[in-house]
N, C-alpha and C positions, 0 to 999 in steps of 0.2 A: 897176488901171485899169479903168474901165467905159466901154464905147462904148454909150451909152444909146439904145435905140430904142423903149422903152415907158415909160409914166408911172412905173411902179414902179421901173424902172432909173434914171430921172432922180432920183427921191426918194433911192434908196440911193446913187447917185453923189454927191449933195449931202451925205449923211451921211458918206460916206467922206472927202470933202474937209473937212468940219467937224471930223472927228476927226484930220485931218492924216495919214491913212493911205493916201492914194492920190489919183488924179485921175479926173475924168470928162470925156468928150467926147461931145457929141451925135452919134449915128450919122450923121445927115444932114449933119453938118459934117466927117466924116472925109475927109481927103485924105492922101496920102503925107506931105506936109510936116507937117500937124498931128499925124498919128499919131506920126511920128518925134519931133516937139517934145514931145508929151505923155509919151511913153515916156522921153525924155531927162530931162524934168522930174521924173518919178517916181524915176528912178535917181539924180538929182543931189541931191534933197532927202532929208529924213529919213523918207520914207514907209515904206520897208522896216523901219527900226528901230521906227517908231511902230506899224506893223502887228504886229510881233512882241510889242511891249509889250501891245497890246490882246489879242492871242491868248492871252497868258499869263494874262490876267484872266478869260478865258472858261473855263468848265468844261463839257465836253460834255453831261453829264447835266442840268445846269441849262439849257443852251441848248435841248435837246430839250423839256424841260418848258415852257419859256417859249414856244417855237414852237407847241406843242400848245395851250397856253392861249390864245394869240393867235388861232389858227385857230378854236377853239371860241367865243371871244368874237365874232369876226366872223360866224360862223355863226348865233349867237343874234340878232345885229343884223339879219341878212339871211335870214330863214327862207325856204326854198323856192328859194334861189339855187343853181343847179347848181354854180357855181364860187364859193365864198365869198370868194376873194381877187381875183376879177375886178374891175378898176377901172372897167369900162365899164357897170356896173349902177347904177341910181339909188340 
């Protein structure tokens, strides 16, 4: 479950839901009732099972290489940016 407060968290929360591996809740919308309901939904559906299935398909060494390639690609697209993953840059 992701309580999204930044644009990147919203994006990854949607990916999590698209893969049926969890739920997302906007941080601004968090209340006790919504938090309990969202956690309950995650526990009630196949999210845990689906997350395990996806984890089994990931290989750590491939994930590290993919992450490094992504950071390098973004850095090439945004030369001079202090934080290449910052979403608030033009």
